[in-house]
FIVEXTOR-662738 format. One record per residue: residue number from 1; residue in one letter; x, y, z of N, C-alpha, C, O in turn. Coordinates in nm, 3 decimals. Atoms other than C-alpha are relative to their C-alpha. Layout:
! residues N
+-----+--------+---------+---------+---------+---------+---------+---------+---------+---------+---------+---------+---------+---------+
: num : residu :      nX :      nY :      nZ :     caX :     caY :     caZ :      cX :      cY :      cZ :      oX :      oY :      oZ :
+-----+--------+---------+---------+---------+---------+---------+---------+---------+---------+---------+---------+---------+---------+
: NUM :      a :       X :       Y :       Z :       X :       Y :       Z :       X :       Y :       Z :       X :       Y :       Z :
...
+-----+--------+---------+---------+---------+---------+---------+---------+---------+---------+---------+---------+---------+---------+
! end
This chain:
! residues 130
+-----+--------+---------+---------+---------+---------+---------+---------+---------+---------+---------+---------+---------+---------+
: num : residu :      nX :      nY :      nZ :     caX :     caY :     caZ :      cX :      cY :      cZ :      oX :      oY :      oZ :
+-----+--------+---------+---------+---------+---------+---------+---------+---------+---------+---------+---------+---------+---------+
:   1 :      m :  -0.070 :   0.163 :   0.128 :  -1.428 :   4.701 :   1.731 :   0.126 :  -0.016 :   0.060 :   0.187 :  -0.121 :   0.043 :
:   2 :      f :  -0.115 :   0.070 :  -0.094 :  -1.131 :   4.723 :   1.968 :  -0.029 :  -0.117 :   0.091 :  -0.021 :  -0.239 :   0.075 :
:   3 :      l :   0.043 :   0.109 :  -0.093 :  -1.237 :   4.573 :   2.248 :  -0.072 :  -0.206 :  -0.091 :  -0.076 :  -0.316 :  -0.036 :
:   4 :      f :   0.037 :   0.148 :   0.057 :  -1.370 :   4.244 :   2.014 :   0.125 :  -0.045 :  -0.058 :   0.146 :  -0.165 :  -0.039 :
:   5 :      f :  -0.085 :   0.035 :   0.066 :  -1.079 :   4.220 :   1.829 :   0.117 :  -0.050 :   0.086 :   0.203 :  -0.134 :   0.057 :
:   6 :      y :  -0.085 :   0.058 :  -0.098 :  -0.901 :   4.200 :   2.151 :  -0.027 :  -0.161 :   0.048 :   0.048 :  -0.259 :   0.052 :
:   7 :      y :   0.045 :   0.162 :  -0.064 :  -1.154 :   3.902 :   2.306 :   0.050 :  -0.079 :  -0.091 :   0.127 :  -0.169 :  -0.058 :
:   8 :      f :  -0.016 :   0.150 :   0.089 :  -1.135 :   3.700 :   1.950 :   0.180 :  -0.041 :   0.007 :   0.216 :  -0.158 :  -0.007 :
:   9 :      y :  -0.119 :  -0.003 :   0.000 :  -0.752 :   3.755 :   1.975 :   0.050 :  -0.064 :   0.139 :   0.157 :  -0.126 :   0.144 :
:  10 :      s :  -0.091 :   0.063 :  -0.173 :  -0.665 :   3.641 :   2.361 :  -0.069 :  -0.137 :   0.006 :  -0.004 :  -0.241 :   0.003 :
:  11 :      t :   0.092 :   0.146 :   0.047 :  -0.955 :   3.362 :   2.328 :   0.083 :  -0.098 :  -0.105 :   0.136 :  -0.202 :  -0.066 :
:  12 :      s :  -0.089 :   0.102 :   0.129 :  -0.778 :   3.194 :   1.992 :   0.176 :  -0.007 :   0.055 :   0.234 :  -0.104 :   0.008 :
:  13 :      n :  -0.110 :  -0.012 :  -0.010 :  -0.431 :   3.264 :   2.122 :  -0.008 :  -0.120 :   0.147 :   0.085 :  -0.201 :   0.146 :
:  14 :      k :   0.025 :   0.100 :  -0.126 :  -0.540 :   3.034 :   2.483 :  -0.039 :  -0.127 :  -0.103 :   0.065 :  -0.187 :  -0.132 :
:  15 :      n :   0.003 :   0.101 :   0.073 :  -0.656 :   2.770 :   2.267 :   0.137 :  -0.083 :  -0.069 :   0.182 :  -0.196 :  -0.053 :
:  16 :      v :  -0.138 :   0.070 :   0.072 :  -0.345 :   2.725 :   2.047 :   0.095 :  -0.038 :   0.105 :   0.165 :  -0.138 :   0.105 :
:  17 :      m :  -0.138 :   0.023 :  -0.088 :  -0.119 :   2.760 :   2.335 :  -0.030 :  -0.119 :   0.085 :   0.069 :  -0.186 :   0.113 :
:  18 :      n :   0.096 :   0.169 :  -0.091 :  -0.318 :   2.445 :   2.542 :   0.022 :  -0.113 :  -0.105 :   0.021 :  -0.216 :  -0.038 :
:  19 :      k :  -0.019 :   0.090 :   0.062 :  -0.255 :   2.205 :   2.233 :   0.146 :  -0.031 :  -0.030 :   0.240 :   0.046 :  -0.050 :
:  20 :      t :  -0.132 :   0.013 :   0.018 :   0.013 :   1.979 :   2.189 :   0.005 :  -0.099 :  -0.100 :  -0.094 :  -0.164 :  -0.132 :
:  21 :      c :  -0.014 :   0.048 :   0.130 :   0.178 :   1.813 :   1.892 :  -0.025 :  -0.194 :   0.036 :   0.018 :  -0.263 :   0.128 :
:  22 :      l :   0.050 :   0.174 :  -0.046 :   0.021 :   1.413 :   1.862 :   0.120 :  -0.109 :  -0.006 :   0.109 :  -0.226 :   0.029 :
:  23 :      e :  -0.084 :   0.077 :   0.011 :   0.356 :   1.297 :   1.789 :   0.105 :   0.038 :   0.102 :   0.140 :  -0.067 :   0.156 :
:  24 :      c :  -0.095 :  -0.020 :  -0.100 :   0.620 :   1.453 :   2.039 :  -0.082 :   0.081 :   0.092 :  -0.013 :   0.105 :   0.191 :
:  25 :      q :   0.063 :  -0.046 :  -0.142 :   0.384 :   1.620 :   2.281 :   0.044 :   0.141 :   0.015 :  -0.006 :   0.197 :   0.113 :
:  26 :      d :  -0.070 :  -0.120 :   0.030 :   0.578 :   1.953 :   2.195 :  -0.135 :   0.132 :   0.034 :  -0.251 :   0.093 :   0.043 :
:  27 :      k :   0.138 :  -0.064 :  -0.021 :   0.331 :   2.272 :   2.262 :   0.001 :   0.040 :  -0.179 :   0.096 :   0.030 :  -0.256 :
:  28 :      i :   0.026 :  -0.042 :   0.192 :   0.186 :   2.394 :   1.866 :  -0.067 :   0.159 :   0.010 :  -0.160 :   0.224 :   0.058 :
:  29 :      v :  -0.005 :  -0.197 :  -0.021 :   0.241 :   2.758 :   1.817 :  -0.067 :   0.021 :  -0.203 :  -0.010 :  -0.011 :  -0.307 :
:  30 :      g :   0.008 :  -0.034 :   0.179 :   0.052 :   2.867 :   1.454 :  -0.166 :   0.021 :   0.011 :  -0.240 :   0.095 :   0.076 :
:  31 :      r :   0.183 :  -0.012 :   0.030 :  -0.319 :   2.781 :   1.323 :  -0.071 :  -0.074 :   0.107 :  -0.020 :  -0.176 :   0.154 :
:  32 :      e :   0.049 :   0.121 :  -0.086 :  -0.564 :   2.636 :   1.558 :  -0.067 :  -0.107 :  -0.013 :  -0.127 :  -0.169 :   0.075 :
:  33 :      d :   0.007 :   0.168 :   0.099 :  -0.626 :   2.337 :   1.325 :   0.107 :  -0.069 :   0.013 :   0.092 :  -0.190 :  -0.003 :
:  34 :      k :  -0.094 :   0.071 :  -0.037 :  -0.292 :   2.245 :   1.405 :   0.010 :  -0.104 :   0.040 :  -0.044 :  -0.112 :   0.150 :
:  35 :      k :  -0.018 :   0.090 :  -0.071 :  -0.215 :   1.951 :   1.482 :   0.116 :  -0.101 :   0.033 :   0.109 :  -0.189 :   0.118 :
:  36 :      f :  -0.128 :   0.040 :  -0.052 :   0.169 :   1.846 :   1.460 :   0.117 :   0.141 :   0.030 :   0.080 :   0.250 :  -0.014 :
:  37 :      c :  -0.095 :  -0.138 :  -0.040 :   0.464 :   2.121 :   1.575 :   0.037 :   0.023 :  -0.163 :   0.023 :   0.120 :  -0.238 :
:  38 :      s :  -0.149 :  -0.060 :   0.169 :   0.715 :   2.042 :   1.219 :  -0.077 :  -0.102 :  -0.083 :  -0.169 :  -0.173 :  -0.042 :
:  39 :      d :   0.070 :   0.139 :   0.085 :   0.622 :   1.804 :   0.921 :   0.077 :  -0.138 :  -0.008 :   0.049 :  -0.231 :  -0.084 :
:  40 :      g :  -0.060 :   0.081 :  -0.027 :   0.896 :   1.589 :   1.064 :  -0.085 :  -0.075 :   0.048 :  -0.095 :  -0.190 :   0.005 :
:  41 :      c :   0.073 :   0.054 :  -0.083 :   0.640 :   1.515 :   1.312 :  -0.101 :  -0.037 :  -0.065 :  -0.124 :  -0.148 :  -0.016 :
:  42 :      r :   0.071 :   0.039 :   0.068 :   0.356 :   1.465 :   1.063 :   0.006 :  -0.100 :  -0.054 :  -0.080 :  -0.189 :  -0.052 :
:  43 :      n :  -0.027 :   0.118 :   0.078 :   0.534 :   1.245 :   0.851 :   0.000 :  -0.122 :   0.132 :  -0.089 :  -0.205 :   0.144 :
:  44 :      a :  -0.026 :   0.103 :  -0.091 :   0.662 :   1.030 :   1.154 :  -0.142 :  -0.051 :   0.039 :  -0.170 :  -0.170 :   0.029 :
:  45 :      y :   0.124 :   0.050 :  -0.058 :   0.321 :   1.005 :   1.290 :  -0.117 :  -0.070 :  -0.107 :  -0.195 :  -0.156 :  -0.067 :
:  46 :      n :   0.072 :   0.087 :   0.103 :   0.132 :   0.895 :   0.955 :   0.075 :  -0.078 :  -0.033 :   0.009 :  -0.170 :  -0.082 :
:  47 :      n :  -0.087 :   0.139 :   0.031 :   0.431 :   0.647 :   0.886 :  -0.041 :  -0.095 :   0.096 :  -0.061 :  -0.208 :   0.053 :
:  48 :      k :   0.019 :   0.056 :  -0.074 :   0.349 :   0.524 :   1.215 :  -0.149 :  -0.100 :  -0.013 :  -0.173 :  -0.212 :   0.031 :
:  49 :      m :   0.159 :   0.016 :  -0.031 :  -0.034 :   0.492 :   1.164 :  -0.017 :  -0.094 :  -0.151 :  -0.100 :  -0.183 :  -0.173 :
:  50 :      n :   0.034 :   0.113 :   0.102 :   0.000 :   0.325 :   0.838 :   0.083 :  -0.140 :  -0.028 :   0.046 :  -0.221 :  -0.113 :
:  51 :      k :  -0.081 :   0.080 :   0.039 :   0.255 :   0.091 :   0.836 :  -0.063 :  -0.121 :   0.065 :  -0.134 :  -0.110 :   0.164 :
:  52 :      d :   0.052 :   0.133 :   0.011 :   0.167 :  -0.274 :   0.834 :  -0.015 :  -0.023 :   0.150 :   0.063 :   0.034 :   0.226 :
:  53 :      q :   0.066 :  -0.008 :  -0.110 :  -0.012 :  -0.370 :   1.140 :   0.073 :  -0.174 :   0.077 :   0.083 :  -0.192 :   0.198 :
:  54 :      t :  -0.041 :   0.147 :  -0.059 :   0.127 :  -0.759 :   1.207 :   0.099 :  -0.046 :  -0.118 :   0.099 :  -0.015 :  -0.238 :
:  55 :      n :  -0.020 :   0.062 :   0.114 :   0.339 :  -0.961 :   1.059 :  -0.020 :  -0.067 :  -0.142 :   0.029 :  -0.053 :  -0.254 :
:  56 :      l :   0.095 :   0.065 :   0.078 :   0.106 :  -1.188 :   0.914 :   0.027 :   0.107 :  -0.185 :   0.070 :   0.077 :  -0.297 :
:  57 :      m :   0.107 :  -0.107 :   0.123 :  -0.019 :  -0.873 :   0.659 :   0.193 :   0.048 :  -0.082 :   0.220 :   0.061 :  -0.201 :
:  58 :      r :  -0.154 :  -0.049 :   0.097 :   0.401 :  -0.765 :   0.573 :   0.017 :  -0.127 :  -0.071 :  -0.002 :  -0.144 :  -0.192 :
:  59 :      n :  -0.027 :   0.145 :   0.123 :   0.492 :  -1.150 :   0.492 :  -0.084 :  -0.006 :  -0.125 :  -0.018 :  -0.025 :  -0.228 :
:  60 :      i :   0.090 :   0.001 :   0.109 :   0.195 :  -1.145 :   0.245 :   0.017 :   0.109 :  -0.092 :   0.034 :   0.065 :  -0.206 :
:  61 :      n :  -0.030 :  -0.110 :   0.064 :   0.244 :  -0.804 :   0.094 :   0.141 :  -0.038 :  -0.050 :   0.160 :   0.003 :  -0.165 :
:  62 :      n :  -0.146 :  -0.011 :   0.071 :   0.647 :  -0.904 :   0.033 :   0.003 :  -0.127 :  -0.092 :   0.087 :  -0.136 :  -0.181 :
:  63 :      k :   0.010 :   0.118 :   0.066 :   0.531 :  -1.264 :  -0.099 :  -0.074 :   0.076 :  -0.167 :  -0.036 :   0.054 :  -0.282 :
:  64 :      l :   0.086 :  -0.022 :   0.122 :   0.280 :  -1.095 :  -0.350 :   0.094 :   0.106 :  -0.057 :   0.018 :   0.172 :  -0.128 :
:  65 :      r :  -0.057 :  -0.116 :   0.000 :   0.530 :  -0.828 :  -0.416 :   0.161 :  -0.140 :  -0.096 :   0.226 :  -0.094 :  -0.190 :
:  66 :      k :  -0.059 :   0.123 :   0.038 :   0.766 :  -1.174 :  -0.523 :  -0.047 :  -0.035 :  -0.111 :  -0.011 :  -0.040 :  -0.229 :
:  67 :      n :   0.072 :   0.082 :   0.173 :   0.545 :  -1.320 :  -0.735 :  -0.028 :   0.091 :  -0.147 :  -0.022 :   0.051 :  -0.264 :
:  68 :      y :   0.006 :  -0.081 :   0.122 :   0.471 :  -0.977 :  -0.934 :   0.110 :  -0.015 :  -0.071 :   0.099 :  -0.046 :  -0.190 :
:  69 :      r :  -0.133 :   0.003 :   0.085 :   0.852 :  -0.973 :  -1.027 :   0.026 :  -0.131 :  -0.050 :   0.079 :  -0.130 :  -0.161 :
:  70 :      i :   0.009 :   0.138 :   0.056 :   0.851 :  -1.340 :  -1.091 :  -0.055 :   0.042 :  -0.163 :   0.015 :   0.053 :  -0.264 :
:  71 :      l :   0.065 :  -0.003 :   0.126 :   0.566 :  -1.275 :  -1.367 :   0.068 :   0.086 :  -0.051 :   0.134 :   0.045 :  -0.147 :
:  72 :      t :  -0.065 :  -0.096 :   0.092 :   0.716 :  -0.947 :  -1.475 :   0.097 :  -0.033 :  -0.071 :   0.105 :  -0.013 :  -0.192 :
:  73 :      e :  -0.129 :   0.044 :   0.082 :   1.052 :  -1.096 :  -1.537 :  -0.016 :  -0.094 :  -0.107 :   0.021 :  -0.066 :  -0.221 :
:  74 :      l :   0.028 :   0.090 :   0.068 :   0.947 :  -1.405 :  -1.679 :  -0.096 :   0.028 :  -0.123 :  -0.090 :  -0.062 :  -0.207 :
:  75 :      n :   0.061 :  -0.040 :   0.097 :   0.698 :  -1.229 :  -1.932 :   0.031 :   0.140 :  -0.047 :  -0.015 :   0.238 :   0.011 :
:  76 :      p :  -0.079 :  -0.159 :   0.067 :   0.869 :  -0.924 :  -2.128 :  -0.077 :   0.066 :  -0.120 :  -0.076 :   0.181 :  -0.163 :
:  77 :      e :   0.066 :  -0.051 :   0.143 :   0.647 :  -0.941 :  -2.436 :  -0.164 :  -0.055 :   0.056 :  -0.223 :  -0.140 :  -0.011 :
:  78 :      e :   0.163 :  -0.020 :  -0.045 :   0.277 :  -0.937 :  -2.249 :  -0.043 :  -0.142 :  -0.012 :  -0.139 :  -0.169 :   0.060 :
:  79 :      k :   0.068 :   0.123 :   0.007 :   0.219 :  -1.312 :  -2.349 :   0.087 :  -0.125 :   0.000 :   0.117 :  -0.144 :  -0.118 :
:  80 :      t :  -0.098 :   0.077 :  -0.016 :   0.448 :  -1.589 :  -2.273 :  -0.083 :  -0.110 :   0.070 :  -0.189 :  -0.109 :   0.133 :
:  81 :      k :   0.101 :   0.136 :  -0.047 :   0.392 :  -1.971 :  -2.210 :   0.160 :  -0.052 :   0.063 :   0.272 :  -0.033 :   0.014 :
:  82 :      i :  -0.135 :   0.027 :  -0.064 :   0.642 :  -2.134 :  -1.938 :  -0.069 :  -0.117 :   0.072 :  -0.190 :  -0.140 :   0.069 :
:  83 :      t :   0.008 :   0.120 :  -0.116 :   0.660 :  -2.444 :  -1.685 :  -0.034 :   0.022 :   0.133 :   0.026 :   0.105 :   0.202 :
:  84 :      k :   0.019 :  -0.010 :  -0.137 :   0.507 :  -2.484 :  -1.371 :   0.166 :  -0.034 :   0.092 :   0.192 :  -0.006 :   0.209 :
:  85 :      n :  -0.127 :   0.019 :  -0.095 :   0.886 :  -2.602 :  -1.284 :   0.081 :   0.092 :  -0.010 :   0.159 :   0.103 :   0.084 :
:  86 :      k :  -0.037 :  -0.126 :  -0.008 :   1.016 :  -2.293 :  -1.391 :  -0.046 :   0.167 :   0.092 :   0.019 :   0.270 :   0.111 :
:  87 :      l :   0.004 :  -0.111 :  -0.064 :   0.805 :  -2.066 :  -1.192 :   0.001 :  -0.047 :   0.109 :  -0.019 :   0.049 :   0.183 :
:  88 :      m :  -0.005 :   0.008 :  -0.161 :   0.829 :  -2.256 :  -0.829 :   0.162 :  -0.016 :  -0.039 :   0.192 :   0.045 :   0.063 :
:  89 :      s :  -0.119 :  -0.022 :   0.030 :   1.217 :  -2.274 :  -0.949 :   0.060 :   0.175 :   0.037 :   0.176 :   0.208 :   0.060 :
:  90 :      k :  -0.013 :  -0.177 :  -0.033 :   1.213 :  -1.867 :  -0.881 :  -0.060 :  -0.005 :   0.137 :  -0.012 :   0.077 :   0.216 :
:  91 :      g :   0.033 :  -0.070 :  -0.151 :   1.012 :  -1.892 :  -0.542 :  -0.148 :   0.018 :  -0.047 :  -0.204 :   0.036 :   0.061 :
:  92 :      f :   0.105 :  -0.041 :   0.047 :   0.664 :  -1.827 :  -0.730 :  -0.089 :  -0.142 :   0.142 :  -0.060 :  -0.255 :   0.182 :
:  93 :      d :   0.084 :   0.034 :  -0.091 :   0.363 :  -1.886 :  -0.468 :  -0.140 :  -0.022 :  -0.054 :  -0.204 :   0.082 :  -0.067 :
:  94 :      f :   0.166 :   0.041 :   0.103 :   0.014 :  -2.026 :  -0.647 :  -0.068 :   0.042 :   0.090 :  -0.161 :   0.116 :   0.060 :
:  95 :      d :   0.098 :  -0.064 :  -0.094 :  -0.128 :  -1.956 :  -0.312 :  -0.052 :   0.142 :   0.015 :  -0.158 :   0.184 :   0.062 :
:  96 :      l :   0.039 :  -0.192 :   0.007 :  -0.101 :  -1.551 :  -0.362 :  -0.064 :   0.055 :  -0.088 :   0.001 :   0.052 :  -0.193 :
:  97 :      i :   0.057 :  -0.115 :   0.098 :  -0.301 :  -1.340 :  -0.557 :  -0.088 :   0.089 :  -0.005 :  -0.170 :   0.085 :   0.087 :
:  98 :      t :   0.065 :  -0.084 :  -0.067 :  -0.470 :  -1.072 :  -0.586 :  -0.164 :   0.004 :  -0.089 :  -0.255 :   0.056 :  -0.024 :
:  99 :      s :   0.099 :   0.023 :   0.103 :  -0.752 :  -1.120 :  -0.856 :  -0.001 :  -0.146 :  -0.064 :   0.097 :  -0.213 :  -0.094 :
: 100 :      i :   0.021 :   0.086 :   0.102 :  -0.933 :  -1.392 :  -1.039 :  -0.111 :   0.006 :  -0.132 :  -0.231 :   0.002 :  -0.105 :
: 101 :      y :   0.067 :  -0.022 :   0.108 :  -1.073 :  -1.356 :  -1.402 :  -0.073 :  -0.100 :  -0.082 :   0.010 :  -0.174 :  -0.135 :
: 102 :      t :   0.057 :   0.111 :   0.055 :  -1.312 :  -1.596 :  -1.567 :  -0.055 :   0.054 :  -0.147 :  -0.126 :   0.152 :  -0.171 :
: 103 :      t :   0.010 :  -0.008 :   0.170 :  -1.334 :  -1.608 :  -1.950 :  -0.165 :  -0.060 :  -0.029 :  -0.216 :  -0.139 :   0.051 :
: 104 :      k :   0.163 :   0.015 :   0.024 :  -1.720 :  -1.645 :  -2.099 :   0.039 :  -0.183 :  -0.027 :  -0.052 :  -0.265 :  -0.013 :
: 105 :      t :  -0.053 :   0.097 :   0.084 :  -1.525 :  -1.959 :  -2.237 :   0.016 :  -0.138 :   0.128 :   0.010 :  -0.261 :   0.121 :
: 106 :      g :  -0.024 :   0.090 :  -0.111 :  -1.461 :  -2.084 :  -1.884 :   0.133 :  -0.001 :   0.037 :   0.155 :  -0.060 :   0.143 :
: 107 :      n :  -0.116 :  -0.017 :  -0.022 :  -1.105 :  -2.014 :  -1.889 :   0.058 :   0.091 :   0.167 :   0.028 :   0.209 :   0.186 :
: 108 :      i :  -0.009 :  -0.075 :  -0.138 :  -0.989 :  -1.897 :  -1.525 :   0.153 :   0.068 :  -0.014 :   0.253 :   0.008 :  -0.056 :
: 109 :      y :  -0.147 :  -0.045 :   0.035 :  -0.694 :  -1.654 :  -1.532 :   0.022 :   0.053 :   0.205 :  -0.050 :   0.104 :   0.291 :
: 110 :      y :  -0.029 :  -0.088 :  -0.134 :  -0.533 :  -1.555 :  -1.199 :   0.132 :   0.124 :   0.033 :   0.254 :   0.113 :   0.040 :
: 111 :      f :  -0.064 :  -0.117 :  -0.017 :  -0.398 :  -1.239 :  -1.140 :   0.132 :   0.052 :   0.114 :   0.114 :  -0.015 :   0.216 :
: 112 :      v :  -0.109 :  -0.065 :  -0.137 :  -0.076 :  -1.061 :  -0.877 :  -0.053 :   0.152 :  -0.123 :  -0.002 :   0.178 :  -0.232 :
: 113 :      y :  -0.002 :  -0.134 :   0.030 :  -0.223 :  -0.711 :  -0.971 :   0.034 :  -0.011 :  -0.145 :  -0.036 :  -0.106 :  -0.180 :
: 114 :      d :   0.084 :   0.014 :   0.161 :  -0.208 :  -0.694 :  -1.383 :   0.085 :  -0.067 :  -0.038 :   0.137 :  -0.007 :  -0.131 :
: 115 :      q :  -0.078 :   0.104 :   0.042 :   0.031 :  -1.008 :  -1.439 :  -0.049 :  -0.102 :   0.067 :  -0.046 :  -0.135 :   0.186 :
: 116 :      g :   0.073 :   0.115 :  -0.048 :  -0.163 :  -1.298 :  -1.478 :   0.033 :  -0.151 :  -0.098 :   0.081 :  -0.158 :  -0.211 :
: 117 :      y :   0.000 :   0.150 :   0.050 :  -0.163 :  -1.677 :  -1.562 :  -0.101 :  -0.078 :  -0.018 :  -0.206 :  -0.062 :   0.044 :
: 118 :      l :   0.134 :   0.056 :   0.005 :  -0.375 :  -1.934 :  -1.696 :   0.098 :  -0.110 :   0.015 :   0.220 :  -0.098 :   0.015 :
: 119 :      a :  -0.036 :   0.140 :  -0.032 :  -0.319 :  -2.307 :  -1.635 :  -0.047 :  -0.036 :  -0.188 :  -0.128 :   0.025 :  -0.258 :
: 120 :      v :  -0.006 :   0.033 :   0.095 :  -0.270 :  -2.495 :  -1.954 :   0.019 :  -0.157 :  -0.006 :   0.044 :  -0.217 :   0.098 :
: 121 :      e :  -0.052 :   0.154 :  -0.055 :  -0.210 :  -2.878 :  -2.034 :   0.150 :  -0.005 :   0.026 :   0.219 :   0.089 :  -0.014 :
: 122 :      n :  -0.142 :   0.083 :  -0.017 :   0.133 :  -3.059 :  -1.931 :   0.047 :   0.084 :   0.067 :   0.153 :   0.130 :   0.026 :
: 123 :      e :  -0.038 :  -0.091 :  -0.091 :   0.162 :  -2.830 :  -1.646 :   0.092 :   0.104 :  -0.021 :   0.209 :   0.108 :   0.014 :
: 124 :      s :  -0.080 :  -0.063 :   0.136 :   0.253 :  -2.559 :  -1.880 :  -0.108 :   0.139 :   0.088 :  -0.195 :   0.108 :   0.169 :
: 125 :      y :   0.070 :  -0.091 :  -0.054 :   0.116 :  -2.138 :  -1.787 :   0.037 :   0.096 :  -0.136 :   0.144 :   0.131 :  -0.186 :
: 126 :      v :  -0.027 :  -0.142 :   0.084 :   0.054 :  -1.880 :  -2.036 :  -0.022 :   0.105 :   0.086 :  -0.116 :   0.110 :   0.165 :
: 127 :      l :  -0.035 :  -0.092 :  -0.106 :   0.172 :  -1.582 :  -1.860 :  -0.092 :   0.136 :  -0.082 :  -0.076 :   0.141 :  -0.203 :
: 128 :      v :   0.012 :  -0.092 :   0.080 :  -0.009 :  -1.267 :  -1.970 :  -0.031 :   0.140 :   0.103 :  -0.041 :   0.151 :   0.225 :
: 129 :      k :   0.042 :  -0.160 :  -0.099 :  -0.091 :  -0.882 :  -1.867 :  -0.095 :   0.045 :  -0.037 :  -0.116 :   0.022 :  -0.156 :
: 130 :      k :   0.090 :  -0.076 :  -0.026 :  -0.370 :  -0.687 :  -1.815 :   0.010 :   0.092 :  -0.075 :  -0.070 :   0.185 :  -0.071 :
+-----+--------+---------+---------+---------+---------+---------+---------+---------+---------+---------+---------+---------+---------+
! end
């Protein structure tokens, strides 16, 4: 029994000592399946892996957030009528949406997450919330 325990303990410690942190390359002490030496390194690594990879993605996401803020600000009642000029003066970008919904009657709603708009007569829009 002692021999088995010694063999298991010595081989598992050798594997752990050879592993290095994916973020800072320091040696890892502890469990055999650990990938990082600390929570700080784990967070830094995951933040690097999950950040927007290109300026294009970052810019589009920023514009989508701006569109969402504009629609939320101008639509406090969950259904509001507004002019195109008012949306444009706030900096709304009509080219950036997240989804389109077509009703059975053929009306087309454009959404930025849960905030949407429908084009109506005289360059006016009805703002809605899903």
